[in-house]
Z-matrix of the N, CA and C atoms (Angstrom, degrees):
N
C 1 1.487
C 2 1.417 1 110.89
N 3 1.345 2 117.92 1 129.53
C 4 1.505 3 121.60 2 -174.37
C 5 1.528 4 109.87 3 -74.38
N 6 1.305 5 113.66 4 164.75
C 7 1.471 6 119.41 5 -176.08
C 8 1.513 7 113.61 6 -64.22
N 9 1.353 8 118.55 7 -36.23
C 10 1.403 9 121.93 8 174.77
C 11 1.535 10 113.12 9 -57.67
N 12 1.299 11 116.00 10 -42.72
C 13 1.374 12 120.05 11 178.04
C 14 1.529 13 117.80 12 -64.61
N 15 1.414 14 111.46 13 -34.36
C 16 1.398 15 122.60 14 175.55
C 17 1.507 16 109.40 15 -68.05
N 18 1.302 17 118.03 16 -45.21
C 19 1.478 18 122.03 17 178.39
C 20 1.524 19 107.25 18 -63.18
N 21 1.350 20 120.74 19 -42.09
C 22 1.424 21 123.20 20 179.28
C 23 1.499 22 111.31 21 -59.40
N 24 1.377 23 117.31 22 -40.33
C 25 1.464 24 119.66 23 179.48
C 26 1.507 25 111.74 24 -63.85
N 27 1.353 26 114.44 25 -43.82
C 28 1.479 27 117.28 26 -178.56
C 29 1.616 28 107.28 27 -64.08
N 30 1.346 29 114.13 28 -43.93
C 31 1.456 30 119.04 29 178.87
C 32 1.553 31 113.54 30 -57.28
N 33 1.249 32 114.64 31 -46.87
C 34 1.486 33 121.31 32 -179.80
C 35 1.554 34 109.26 33 -62.74
N 36 1.381 35 119.12 34 -36.55
C 37 1.415 36 122.29 35 -176.77
C 38 1.551 37 105.06 36 -73.35
N 39 1.326 38 118.62 37 -36.17
C 40 1.472 39 119.65 38 -179.14
C 41 1.545 40 107.35 39 -70.51
N 42 1.303 41 118.72 40 -40.60
C 43 1.427 42 120.90 41 -179.62
C 44 1.526 43 110.66 42 -62.37
N 45 1.277 44 116.31 43 -40.55
C 46 1.518 45 121.87 44 176.99
C 47 1.530 46 107.34 45 -63.57
N 48 1.364 47 120.55 46 -47.84
C 49 1.382 48 119.43 47 -178.62
C 50 1.504 49 114.46 48 -65.00
N 51 1.366 50 113.96 49 -39.57
C 52 1.514 51 122.38 50 174.91
C 53 1.502 52 108.74 51 -55.23
N 54 1.348 53 114.91 52 -49.85
C 55 1.557 54 117.09 53 -175.97
C 56 1.501 55 108.24 54 -62.14
N 57 1.334 56 120.24 55 -46.00
C 58 1.439 57 120.05 56 -177.55
C 59 1.550 58 110.05 57 -60.80
N 60 1.283 59 117.46 58 -43.72
C 61 1.473 60 122.90 59 179.07
C 62 1.554 61 108.64 60 -59.41
N 63 1.262 62 116.66 61 -49.40
C 64 1.469 63 121.98 62 -179.66
C 65 1.508 64 111.42 63 -60.24
N 66 1.310 65 118.16 64 -39.39
C 67 1.529 66 118.43 65 178.14
C 68 1.473 67 108.57 66 -68.75
N 69 1.416 68 121.60 67 -42.60
C 70 1.435 69 118.28 68 177.86
C 71 1.491 70 114.11 69 -63.66
N 72 1.348 71 112.80 70 -42.54
C 73 1.568 72 117.03 71 179.96
C 74 1.552 73 109.24 72 -60.32
N 75 1.326 74 117.21 73 -40.16
C 76 1.449 75 119.55 74 178.95
C 77 1.496 76 115.19 75 -61.04
N 78 1.391 77 111.31 76 -42.92
C 79 1.513 78 117.29 77 176.80
C 80 1.458 79 111.35 78 -66.53
N 81 1.287 80 121.04 79 -40.52
C 82 1.462 81 125.58 80 -178.00
C 83 1.563 82 105.02 81 -67.55
N 84 1.292 83 117.35 82 -45.08
C 85 1.477 84 121.90 83 -178.55
C 86 1.498 85 109.47 84 -60.78
N 87 1.284 86 116.19 85 -45.98
C 88 1.457 87 119.63 86 -178.47
C 89 1.595 88 114.06 87 -66.28
N 90 1.313 89 112.18 88 -33.23
C 91 1.484 90 117.23 89 173.61
C 92 1.530 91 113.14 90 -71.19
N 93 1.348 92 117.15 91 -40.59
C 94 1.449 93 119.03 92 177.41
C 95 1.501 94 110.73 93 -64.51
N 96 1.361 95 114.88 94 -41.67
C 97 1.495 96 118.45 95 179.31
C 98 1.472 97 111.43 96 -65.05
N 99 1.376 98 119.66 97 -37.96
C 100 1.416 99 124.05 98 -179.12
C 101 1.490 100 111.43 99 -64.83
N 102 1.448 101 113.81 100 -44.07
C 103 1.477 102 120.68 101 177.42
C 104 1.549 103 111.58 102 -57.45
N 105 1.328 104 112.90 103 -48.10
C 106 1.497 105 119.20 104 -179.50
C 107 1.542 106 110.39 105 -61.66
N 108 1.381 107 117.09 106 -44.14
C 109 1.405 108 121.28 107 178.42
C 110 1.493 109 114.35 108 -61.26
N 111 1.364 110 113.85 109 -37.96
C 112 1.517 111 118.21 110 177.15
C 113 1.496 112 109.90 111 -68.66
N 114 1.243 113 119.60 112 -39.92
C 115 1.515 114 122.01 113 176.70
C 116 1.589 115 112.07 114 -62.13
N 117 1.270 116 112.53 115 -37.10
C 118 1.524 117 118.92 116 176.60
C 119 1.551 118 109.88 117 -67.55
N 120 1.332 119 112.90 118 -43.02
C 121 1.419 120 116.83 119 179.09
C 122 1.533 121 114.08 120 -64.54
N 123 1.306 122 114.92 121 -40.40
C 124 1.444 123 120.93 122 176.84
C 125 1.502 124 110.23 123 -63.12
N 126 1.308 125 115.32 124 -45.26
C 127 1.479 126 120.17 125 178.12
C 128 1.534 127 112.92 126 -60.45
N 129 1.385 128 114.95 127 -39.25
C 130 1.421 129 119.19 128 177.75
C 131 1.503 130 114.01 129 -65.68
N 132 1.404 131 109.49 130 -39.35
C 133 1.560 132 114.38 131 -178.10
C 134 1.527 133 109.11 132 -67.83
N 135 1.381 134 115.87 133 -40.71
C 136 1.373 135 119.65 134 -178.19
C 137 1.569 136 110.45 135 -65.27
N 138 1.331 137 116.21 136 -40.90
C 139 1.405 138 121.06 137 177.11
C 140 1.524 139 110.10 138 -60.91
N 141 1.338 140 119.22 139 -42.48
C 142 1.426 141 123.75 140 178.90
C 143 1.529 142 111.77 141 -61.86
N 144 1.287 143 116.60 142 -44.29
C 145 1.452 144 124.32 143 176.92
C 146 1.545 145 109.96 144 -61.74
N 147 1.253 146 116.82 145 -44.30
C 148 1.509 147 120.25 146 178.11
C 149 1.529 148 111.13 147 -66.38
N 150 1.348 149 117.51 148 -39.23
C 151 1.420 150 120.26 149 178.86
C 152 1.521 151 113.27 150 -61.81
N 153 1.398 152 111.76 151 -44.73
C 154 1.476 153 116.28 152 178.66
C 155 1.484 154 110.58 153 -66.56
N 156 1.312 155 119.21 154 -38.14
C 157 1.469 156 118.06 155 -179.89
C 158 1.543 157 110.53 156 -68.58
N 159 1.265 158 120.49 157 -32.42
C 160 1.396 159 122.34 158 177.68
C 161 1.582 160 110.33 159 -69.38
N 162 1.269 161 116.36 160 -39.51
C 163 1.459 162 119.55 161 176.91
C 164 1.565 163 112.87 162 -64.98
N 165 1.362 164 115.45 163 -35.88
C 166 1.482 165 119.87 164 179.13
C 167 1.488 166 109.54 165 -71.54
N 168 1.387 167 118.14 166 -33.07
C 169 1.462 168 121.37 167 175.17
C 170 1.549 169 108.60 168 -62.97
N 171 1.357 170 114.16 169 -45.61
C 172 1.521 171 115.48 170 -178.63
C 173 1.507 172 108.97 171 -65.51
N 174 1.334 173 117.09 172 -35.63
C 175 1.515 174 119.02 173 177.66
C 176 1.438 175 112.97 174 -59.96
N 177 1.370 176 115.75 175 -46.35
C 178 1.464 177 123.79 176 -179.03
C 179 1.565 178 107.58 177 -60.82
N 180 1.314 179 115.52 178 -49.94
C 181 1.476 180 118.70 179 -179.68
C 182 1.521 181 110.52 180 -61.24
N 183 1.272 182 119.52 181 -38.79
C 184 1.442 183 121.03 182 -177.80
C 185 1.557 184 109.73 183 -73.03
N 186 1.381 185 116.38 184 -34.92
C 187 1.443 186 115.51 185 175.60
C 188 1.507 187 114.32 186 -68.32
N 189 1.369 188 115.80 187 -30.67
C 190 1.431 189 116.55 188 175.13
C 191 1.512 190 113.73 189 -65.88
N 192 1.409 191 113.78 190 -39.59
C 193 1.507 192 117.97 191 176.36
C 194 1.450 193 111.03 192 -64.91
N 195 1.403 194 116.18 193 -38.35
C 196 1.439 195 121.08 194 -179.06
C 197 1.483 196 113.43 195 -62.43
N 198 1.384 197 112.31 196 -43.78
C 199 1.471 198 117.68 197 179.35
C 200 1.524 199 111.75 198 -64.89
N 201 1.392 200 115.43 199 -39.01
C 202 1.456 201 118.17 200 -179.58
C 203 1.568 202 110.56 201 -63.28
N 204 1.279 203 115.55 202 -48.10
C 205 1.488 204 120.19 203 -178.10
C 206 1.579 205 110.87 204 -69.05
N 207 1.318 206 114.50 205 -30.99
C 208 1.526 207 115.55 206 179.44
C 209 1.541 208 107.46 207 -72.14
N 210 1.313 209 117.30 208 -41.00
C 211 1.476 210 116.44 209 -179.50
C 212 1.597 211 112.30 210 -66.44
N 213 1.394 212 109.04 211 -37.30
C 214 1.553 213 111.74 212 178.45
C 215 1.512 214 110.26 213 -68.44
N 216 1.287 215 117.05 214 -40.42
C 217 1.454 216 119.60 215 175.73
C 218 1.504 217 114.69 216 -56.63
N 219 1.302 218 115.70 217 -48.50
C 220 1.440 219 121.57 218 -177.83
C 221 1.535 220 110.15 219 -65.90
N 222 1.333 221 114.08 220 -38.15
C 223 1.519 222 115.73 221 -176.36
C 224 1.540 223 108.35 222 -71.57
N 225 1.337 224 116.06 223 -40.54
C 226 1.448 225 120.81 224 -178.49
C 227 1.552 226 109.41 225 -66.49
N 228 1.304 227 118.07 226 -37.97
C 229 1.506 228 120.45 227 178.61
C 230 1.493 229 108.45 228 -66.36
N 231 1.315 230 119.59 229 -39.73
C 232 1.483 231 117.73 230 -179.61
C 233 1.511 232 112.57 231 -66.44
N 234 1.386 233 111.26 232 -35.30
C 235 1.431 234 116.31 233 179.19
C 236 1.563 235 113.16 234 -62.59
N 237 1.327 236 112.80 235 -41.97
C 238 1.470 237 122.23 236 -178.20
C 239 1.560 238 106.16 237 -70.14
N 240 1.313 239 117.63 238 -45.70
C 241 1.449 240 119.02 239 -175.43
C 242 1.557 241 110.12 240 -70.61
N 243 1.309 242 116.87 241 -31.76
C 244 1.480 243 121.41 242 177.72
C 245 1.482 244 114.63 243 -85.61
N 246 1.354 245 118.93 244 -6.47
C 247 1.416 246 119.95 245 177.95
C 248 1.495 247 114.37 246 74.71
N 249 1.329 248 115.06 247 20.00
C 250 1.506 249 116.54 248 -178.47
C 251 1.495 250 113.73 249 -105.02
N 252 1.346 251 118.94 250 4.81
C 253 1.433 252 122.77 251 177.33
C 254 1.564 253 108.84 252 -64.11
N 255 1.338 254 118.56 253 128.97
C 256 1.527 255 117.36 254 179.55
C 257 1.504 256 111.28 255 -68.18
N 258 1.337 257 116.76 256 -29.23
C 259 1.473 258 122.12 257 178.37
C 260 1.479 259 108.28 258 -135.84
N 261 1.344 260 117.53 259 101.74
C 262 1.452 261 123.43 260 -173.72
C 263 1.585 262 111.77 261 -60.82
N 264 1.263 263 118.30 262 -42.50
C 265 1.478 264 123.40 263 -179.06
C 266 1.589 265 108.89 264 -63.54
N 267 1.298 266 114.36 265 -48.21
C 268 1.431 267 119.41 266 179.15
C 269 1.582 268 112.46 267 -61.32
N 270 1.363 269 114.73 268 -37.01
C 271 1.417 270 123.19 269 -178.50
C 272 1.580 271 109.38 270 -67.66
N 273 1.392 272 111.34 271 -40.93
C 274 1.528 273 116.17 272 179.63
C 275 1.525 274 108.35 273 -64.60
N 276 1.363 275 118.55 274 -39.90
C 277 1.499 276 120.41 275 179.03
C 278 1.543 277 108.53 276 -65.80
N 279 1.302 278 118.89 277 -42.14
C 280 1.469 279 120.55 278 178.28
C 281 1.430 280 111.40 279 -63.69
N 282 1.343 281 118.65 280 -40.38
C 283 1.470 282 120.01 281 -179.60
C 284 1.528 283 108.99 282 -62.73
N 285 1.323 284 117.08 283 -46.29
C 286 1.467 285 120.69 284 -179.84
C 287 1.535 286 113.01 285 -58.68
N 288 1.309 287 111.38 286 -43.05
C 289 1.469 288 118.21 287 177.51
C 290 1.508 289 111.60 288 -62.21
N 291 1.303 290 116.92 289 -44.80
C 292 1.501 291 120.29 290 178.65
C 293 1.474 292 112.56 291 -65.14
N 294 1.374 293 118.82 292 -39.58
C 295 1.435 294 122.21 293 178.71
C 296 1.563 295 109.65 294 -61.43
N 297 1.386 296 115.08 295 -40.29
C 298 1.461 297 120.09 296 -179.42
C 299 1.566 298 109.90 297 -67.84
N 300 1.311 299 114.62 298 -38.95
C 301 1.446 300 118.47 299 -177.91
C 302 1.533 301 109.88 300 -69.56
N 303 1.328 302 114.12 301 -40.52
C 304 1.429 303 117.32 302 179.94
C 305 1.608 304 113.77 303 -65.10
N 306 1.331 305 111.79 304 -35.19
C 307 1.472 306 118.46 305 174.12
C 308 1.521 307 110.94 306 -66.44
N 309 1.323 308 116.13 307 -42.94
C 310 1.406 309 122.08 308 177.75
C 311 1.527 310 115.72 309 -57.91
N 312 1.363 311 112.63 310 -48.44
C 313 1.452 312 117.89 311 -175.34
C 314 1.614 313 109.84 312 -78.00
N 315 1.350 314 114.91 313 -25.05
C 316 1.469 315 115.04 314 172.35
C 317 1.546 316 112.78 315 -70.99
N 318 1.273 317 114.87 316 -31.67
C 319 1.518 318 118.22 317 175.30
C 320 1.525 319 108.11 318 -69.52
N 321 1.357 320 117.77 319 -44.53
C 322 1.514 321 121.57 320 177.36
C 323 1.543 322 108.68 321 -57.07
N 324 1.362 323 116.14 322 -43.23
C 325 1.439 324 120.47 323 -173.77
C 326 1.579 325 107.57 324 -63.13
N 327 1.364 326 117.11 325 -40.30
C 328 1.502 327 118.27 326 178.61
C 329 1.511 328 108.17 327 -67.52
N 330 1.323 329 118.22 328 -41.24
C 331 1.432 330 118.08 329 178.92
C 332 1.566 331 114.41 330 -61.32
N 333 1.348 332 108.68 331 -39.41
C 334 1.577 333 112.93 332 -179.73
C 335 1.529 334 107.98 333 -70.51
N 336 1.287 335 120.53 334 -36.74
C 337 1.439 336 119.38 335 -179.79
C 338 1.594 337 110.27 336 -61.11
N 339 1.308 338 117.00 337 -38.31
C 340 1.430 339 118.74 338 178.74
C 341 1.587 340 112.61 339 -69.31
N 342 1.304 341 111.62 340 -37.14
C 343 1.494 342 119.40 341 176.26
C 344 1.540 343 110.02 342 -67.14
N 345 1.339 344 115.72 343 -41.10
C 346 1.493 345 114.23 344 178.75
C 347 1.477 346 111.44 345 -71.18
N 348 1.304 347 118.30 346 -36.26
C 349 1.517 348 116.33 347 175.67
C 350 1.533 349 111.38 348 -56.92
N 351 1.302 350 113.90 349 -42.95
C 352 1.450 351 119.24 350 -176.53
C 353 1.546 352 108.13 351 -69.04
N 354 1.329 353 119.19 352 -40.66
C 355 1.392 354 124.38 353 178.58
C 356 1.592 355 113.88 354 -63.19
N 357 1.320 356 110.14 355 -36.18
C 358 1.487 357 115.20 356 175.58
C 359 1.490 358 114.47 357 -64.08
N 360 1.391 359 111.54 358 -40.60
C 361 1.513 360 119.80 359 178.13
C 362 1.575 361 108.42 360 -65.26
N 363 1.314 362 112.69 361 -40.83
C 364 1.500 363 118.32 362 -177.06
C 365 1.521 364 108.71 363 -67.00
N 366 1.345 365 117.99 364 -42.50
C 367 1.477 366 122.45 365 175.46
C 368 1.495 367 112.70 366 -58.68
N 369 1.414 368 114.29 367 -46.66
C 370 1.427 369 114.04 368 -179.68
C 371 1.496 370 114.31 369 -65.35
N 372 1.368 371 116.83 370 -39.10
C 373 1.465 372 118.93 371 175.94
C 374 1.538 373 110.16 372 -63.16
N 375 1.308 374 116.92 373 -42.17
C 376 1.465 375 117.48 374 177.40
C 377 1.516 376 116.03 375 -62.51
N 378 1.282 377 114.81 376 -35.97
C 379 1.509 378 121.32 377 178.46
C 380 1.574 379 106.92 378 -69.90
N 381 1.336 380 119.76 379 -38.59
C 382 1.442 381 119.09 380 176.18
C 383 1.502 382 112.24 381 -65.24
N 384 1.366 383 113.90 382 -44.72
C 385 1.489 384 117.77 383 177.46
C 386 1.563 385 112.41 384 -61.19
N 387 1.326 386 110.57 385 -34.66
C 388 1.487 387 115.80 386 -178.70
C 389 1.513 388 109.52 387 -67.54
N 390 1.297 389 118.53 388 -36.91
C 391 1.475 390 121.78 389 -178.86
C 392 1.531 391 108.39 390 -70.63
N 393 1.332 392 117.30 391 -39.21
C 394 1.431 393 117.17 392 -178.84
C 395 1.503 394 110.55 393 -71.73
N 396 1.298 395 118.39 394 -36.93
C 397 1.519 396 122.46 395 174.58
C 398 1.540 397 111.06 396 -60.08
N 399 1.359 398 116.16 397 -39.94
C 400 1.468 399 118.54 398 -176.58
C 401 1.566 400 106.30 399 -69.92
N 402 1.297 401 114.86 400 -40.33
C 403 1.539 402 117.78 401 179.01
C 404 1.532 403 109.92 402 -63.81
N 405 1.383 404 116.26 403 -44.16
C 406 1.446 405 118.14 404 178.64
C 407 1.507 406 112.17 405 -60.27
N 408 1.342 407 115.47 406 -41.24
C 409 1.558 408 116.77 407 179.20
C 410 1.543 409 108.43 408 -63.22
N 411 1.331 410 116.23 409 -44.85
C 412 1.448 411 119.89 410 -177.64
C 413 1.571 412 111.66 411 -58.95
N 414 1.414 413 115.37 412 -40.52
C 415 1.353 414 117.69 413 -179.64
C 416 1.550 415 111.75 414 -71.88
N 417 1.310 416 117.92 415 -37.10
C 418 1.484 417 119.77 416 178.54
C 419 1.563 418 110.24 417 -67.46
N 420 1.292 419 116.14 418 -40.43
C 421 1.481 420 117.16 419 172.96
C 422 1.533 421 113.43 420 -58.66
N 423 1.308 422 113.39 421 -42.30
C 424 1.452 423 119.94 422 -177.22
C 425 1.501 424 108.41 423 -63.98
N 426 1.354 425 116.93 424 -47.23
C 427 1.435 426 122.89 425 -177.92
C 428 1.532 427 109.03 426 -59.97
N 429 1.281 428 121.42 427 -43.89
C 430 1.395 429 128.50 428 179.57
C 431 1.530 430 108.96 429 -67.43
N 432 1.258 431 119.34 430 -45.12
C 433 1.492 432 122.87 431 176.44
C 434 1.508 433 111.38 432 -61.76
N 435 1.278 434 119.20 433 -37.45
C 436 1.432 435 120.79 434 -177.14
C 437 1.502 436 113.00 435 -71.20
N 438 1.348 437 115.54 436 -27.52
C 439 1.454 438 117.20 437 -177.02
C 440 1.576 439 115.49 438 -110.20
N 441 1.338 440 114.09 439 -13.17
C 442 1.438 441 116.42 440 -174.68
C 443 1.520 442 117.91 441 -57.34
N 444 1.308 443 115.17 442 -50.47
C 445 1.474 444 118.31 443 -177.41
C 446 1.536 445 108.45 444 -68.12
N 447 1.303 446 115.17 445 -43.48
C 448 1.518 447 121.04 446 179.68
C 449 1.509 448 111.43 447 -56.54
N 450 1.345 449 112.10 448 -47.00
C 451 1.493 450 116.10 449 -176.99
C 452 1.527 451 112.97 450 -65.34
N 453 1.358 452 114.10 451 -38.20
C 454 1.493 453 120.28 452 -177.67
C 455 1.577 454 106.16 453 -65.68
N 456 1.327 455 115.83 454 -36.74
C 457 1.454 456 118.60 455 -178.68
C 458 1.476 457 109.59 456 -69.74
N 459 1.359 458 116.41 457 -46.15
C 460 1.468 459 122.63 458 -177.73
C 461 1.537 460 110.65 459 -64.58
N 462 1.370 461 115.92 460 -36.63
C 463 1.454 462 120.29 461 -179.30
C 464 1.558 463 106.04 462 -68.62
N 465 1.267 464 119.25 463 -46.44
C 466 1.461 465 122.11 464 -179.46
C 467 1.488 466 111.32 465 -54.34
N 468 1.372 467 116.55 466 -42.44
C 469 1.457 468 121.85 467 -178.31
C 470 1.485 469 110.11 468 -71.23
N 471 1.359 470 118.31 469 -36.06
C 472 1.441 471 126.33 470 -177.96
C 473 1.578 472 106.12 471 -67.39
N 474 1.266 473 117.96 472 -45.28
C 475 1.475 474 122.28 473 -179.96
C 476 1.516 475 112.74 474 -66.85
N 477 1.371 476 113.56 475 -37.39
C 478 1.497 477 114.39 476 174.14
C 479 1.430 478 112.24 477 -65.91
N 480 1.340 479 120.09 478 -37.86
C 481 1.435 480 120.72 479 178.43
C 482 1.491 481 109.73 480 -69.02
N 483 1.333 482 118.79 481 -37.28
C 484 1.398 483 123.76 482 177.79
C 485 1.522 484 112.52 483 -58.01
N 486 1.360 485 114.00 484 -43.86
C 487 1.463 486 124.32 485 -177.44
C 488 1.576 487 106.20 486 -64.10
N 489 1.308 488 118.06 487 -41.66
C 490 1.494 489 122.65 488 -179.31
C 491 1.568 490 107.56 489 -63.91
N 492 1.377 491 113.44 490 -47.24
C 493 1.480 492 116.13 491 -179.59
C 494 1.508 493 113.71 492 -62.91
N 495 1.338 494 111.59 493 -36.62
C 496 1.457 495 117.40 494 179.95
C 497 1.560 496 114.43 495 -62.38
N 498 1.335 497 112.15 496 -40.36
C 499 1.474 498 118.17 497 178.70
C 500 1.563 499 110.76 498 -65.84
N 501 1.333 500 116.18 499 -29.24
C 502 1.482 501 119.75 500 179.97
C 503 1.535 502 108.67 501 -72.43
N 504 1.305 503 119.92 502 -25.72
C 505 1.469 504 121.86 503 -172.35
C 506 1.538 505 109.47 504 -79.16
N 507 1.292 506 116.24 505 129.16
C 508 1.493 507 119.08 506 -178.64
C 509 1.566 508 108.16 507 -59.07
N 510 1.404 509 110.11 508 139.42
C 511 1.485 510 115.10 509 -178.41
C 512 1.549 511 118.39 510 -56.55
N 513 1.356 512 112.76 511 -25.63
C 514 1.457 513 114.26 512 -178.19
C 515 1.548 514 114.42 513 -67.37
N 516 1.366 515 115.62 514 -21.26
C 517 1.405 516 120.60 515 174.67
C 518 1.533 517 117.33 516 -89.52
N 519 1.299 518 114.13 517 -15.49
C 520 1.534 519 119.66 518 -172.61
C 521 1.516 520 112.79 519 -64.16
N 522 1.358 521 115.99 520 -45.83
C 523 1.538 522 115.30 521 178.96
C 524 1.522 523 114.29 522 -58.46
N 525 1.310 524 116.70 523 -45.79
C 526 1.490 525 123.76 524 -178.44
C 527 1.564 526 105.77 525 -59.89
N 528 1.322 527 115.65 526 -47.06
C 529 1.445 528 119.68 527 -175.63
C 530 1.513 529 112.38 528 -62.86
N 531 1.316 530 115.48 529 -44.71
C 532 1.461 531 120.37 530 178.06
C 533 1.530 532 111.03 531 -64.97
N 534 1.355 533 119.28 532 -30.62
C 535 1.433 534 120.42 533 178.45
C 536 1.541 535 109.34 534 -70.66
N 537 1.332 536 115.70 535 -39.14
C 538 1.461 537 117.90 536 173.60
C 539 1.546 538 114.60 537 -61.71
N 540 1.312 539 113.31 538 -37.73
C 541 1.506 540 118.29 539 176.18
C 542 1.533 541 110.44 540 -65.65
N 543 1.300 542 116.37 541 -43.65
C 544 1.446 543 120.89 542 179.48
C 545 1.435 544 112.72 543 -58.96
N 546 1.407 545 118.46 544 -37.67
C 547 1.456 546 124.96 545 179.27
C 548 1.570 547 111.30 546 -84.26
N 549 1.310 548 111.97 547 0.99
C 550 1.484 549 115.08 548 -176.66
C 551 1.523 550 114.47 549 55.12
N 552 1.365 551 111.16 550 47.10
C 553 1.467 552 119.43 551 178.11
C 554 1.468 553 109.09 552 -118.35
N 555 1.332 554 120.18 553 153.54
C 556 1.421 555 124.31 554 178.30
C 557 1.504 556 113.25 555 -61.32
N 558 1.305 557 119.42 556 139.34
C 559 1.406 558 124.22 557 175.61
C 560 1.503 559 115.90 558 -69.55
N 561 1.387 560 112.30 559 -37.56
C 562 1.446 561 121.25 560 178.80
C 563 1.530 562 107.31 561 -122.07
N 564 1.330 563 118.09 562 145.05
C 565 1.458 564 120.16 563 171.76
C 566 1.532 565 111.11 564 -126.58
N 567 1.307 566 116.63 565 157.89
C 568 1.423 567 125.05 566 -176.83
C 569 1.550 568 107.30 567 -88.61
N 570 1.314 569 117.06 568 136.26
C 571 1.441 570 120.00 569 175.95
C 572 1.484 571 105.71 570 -114.46
N 573 1.362 572 115.51 571 123.44
C 574 1.472 573 122.54 572 178.47
C 575 1.444 574 111.92 573 -123.94
N 576 1.446 575 115.30 574 119.46
C 577 1.428 576 122.35 575 -175.97
C 578 1.500 577 110.61 576 55.49
N 579 1.297 578 116.74 577 46.60
C 580 1.487 579 124.74 578 173.99
C 581 1.588 580 111.18 579 66.26
N 582 1.372 581 115.92 580 20.23
C 583 1.470 582 118.98 581 178.49
C 584 1.535 583 107.71 582 -125.46
N 585 1.361 584 115.11 583 135.05
C 586 1.458 585 120.66 584 177.68
C 587 1.529 586 106.91 585 -71.73
N 588 1.280 587 116.96 586 122.88
C 589 1.471 588 120.95 587 -176.00
C 590 1.561 589 111.07 588 -73.49
N 591 1.405 590 118.67 589 -11.77
C 592 1.422 591 120.84 590 179.47
C 593 1.503 592 113.34 591 -88.29
N 594 1.393 593 116.54 592 -43.25
C 595 1.474 594 118.56 593 -175.35
C 596 1.566 595 109.46 594 -117.93
N 597 1.361 596 117.99 595 -1.49
C 598 1.463 597 121.94 596 178.55
C 599 1.503 598 116.93 597 64.12
N 600 1.328 599 113.97 598 17.81
C 601 1.492 600 116.85 599 174.98
C 602 1.579 601 109.39 600 -90.53
N 603 1.311 602 112.63 601 149.47
C 604 1.448 603 120.26 602 -177.85
C 605 1.567 604 108.85 603 -75.21
N 606 1.298 605 116.94 604 143.37
C 607 1.477 606 124.85 605 179.42
C 608 1.546 607 110.51 606 -110.13
N 609 1.350 608 116.37 607 130.23
C 610 1.423 609 119.27 608 179.37
C 611 1.534 610 113.52 609 -57.74
N 612 1.335 611 117.74 610 131.51
C 613 1.524 612 118.83 611 -177.53
C 614 1.481 613 113.21 612 -51.98
N 615 1.361 614 121.06 613 -34.00
C 616 1.411 615 124.31 614 -173.90
C 617 1.605 616 104.11 615 -68.22
N 618 1.262 617 119.98 616 -40.87
C 619 1.508 618 119.33 617 -179.40
C 620 1.544 619 108.26 618 -66.37
N 621 1.254 620 117.10 619 -37.53
C 622 1.505 621 118.40 620 -179.70
C 623 1.560 622 110.91 621 -64.06
N 624 1.404 623 114.49 622 -43.36
C 625 1.423 624 118.74 623 175.70
C 626 1.431 625 115.05 624 -60.92
N 627 1.331 626 118.47 625 -46.16
C 628 1.451 627 126.09 626 -177.46
C 629 1.565 628 108.36 627 -63.56
N 630 1.308 629 117.02 628 -38.35
C 631 1.462 630 118.52 629 -179.64
C 632 1.486 631 108.33 630 -72.82
N 633 1.332 632 121.28 631 -37.46
C 634 1.412 633 121.03 632 -178.97
C 635 1.492 634 112.64 633 -71.65
N 636 1.270 635 115.90 634 -24.79
C 637 1.555 636 120.09 635 177.66
C 638 1.497 637 108.76 636 -89.06
N 639 1.295 638 119.56 637 -5.12
C 640 1.449 639 120.38 638 -179.36
C 641 1.478 640 112.49 639 75.62
N 642 1.355 641 120.24 640 19.68
C 643 1.455 642 120.67 641 -178.36
C 644 1.535 643 113.32 642 -88.40
N 645 1.316 644 114.72 643 -6.65
C 646 1.466 645 112.12 644 -179.43
C 647 1.533 646 109.27 645 -179.89
N 648 1.362 647 117.54 646 158.03
C 649 1.437 648 123.27 647 173.84
C 650 1.566 649 106.78 648 -108.86
N 651 1.309 650 111.88 649 135.37
C 652 1.553 651 115.99 650 -179.35
C 653 1.494 652 108.42 651 -119.60
N 654 1.272 653 113.89 652 142.36
C 655 1.535 654 122.43 653 174.66
C 656 1.516 655 108.06 654 -88.53
N 657 1.383 656 111.39 655 126.83
C 658 1.524 657 117.39 656 -179.50
C 659 1.615 658 106.99 657 -65.00
N 660 1.269 659 114.01 658 136.83
C 661 1.507 660 116.72 659 -179.15
C 662 1.420 661 112.00 660 -66.14
N 663 1.339 662 121.32 661 -21.57
C 664 1.396 663 123.93 662 -178.44
C 665 1.521 664 114.03 663 -85.59
C-alpha cells in the first residue's frame, strides 16, 4: 500500500473520530444549555410568584387601611349630621382627613389591581415557559442518554482503528501529518488540472506523476 493511501487511512480514521466527538459534544452542550435554561425558567417563575404574593400582601394591607378610614369617615359623618360630635370643628377636620385617606387608598387599590393583573399574566407566562424548559431539558437528557453509550463505544473503536492505521504510517510522515492536524488543515488535498483545489497553487507535473505512481508524497507549497 502506498504512503498516500496510508495517510488517507489515518485521515479518514481521524475524521471519523472527530465526527463522533463533535456529535457527543453537541449533545452534551445541548443538555447543559437546557439544564441552565430550565434553572433560569424556574427562577423566573419563582420570582413571578413572589412578586404576585407581595402585591397581594400590599393589597390586603391597603384594604385594611381603606376599611378603617371608611368606617371612621362614616362614623364621623353620622356624628356631625346627628349633632352628637363633642367638638364640631375637630369632627369636620377628622371627616376631611378621612375622606382624603379613603380617596388615597382607593387610588392605591386601583393601581394595585392593575399591577396584580399584570403580575398574574407574568406568572402564567413564566409557568408556561417553565413547563417548556422542563420538557426541553427532558428531551435533551433523553437524546444524550440514547446516544451516549453508543457514541463512546463507536469512538473507542474509531480510536483503536486510528491507532492501528497510525502504526502503519511511516514515521517520516507523522510529524508533518500532526502539524497539519494541529493547524486544522487537511492531510491530503485534491489536485485538479495541476492546481491544488485547496490553495489554488499550481503543482509541478513531476510531483503529480510521482504521487500517482506511489513513488513519493509531496507537500503542497501553499
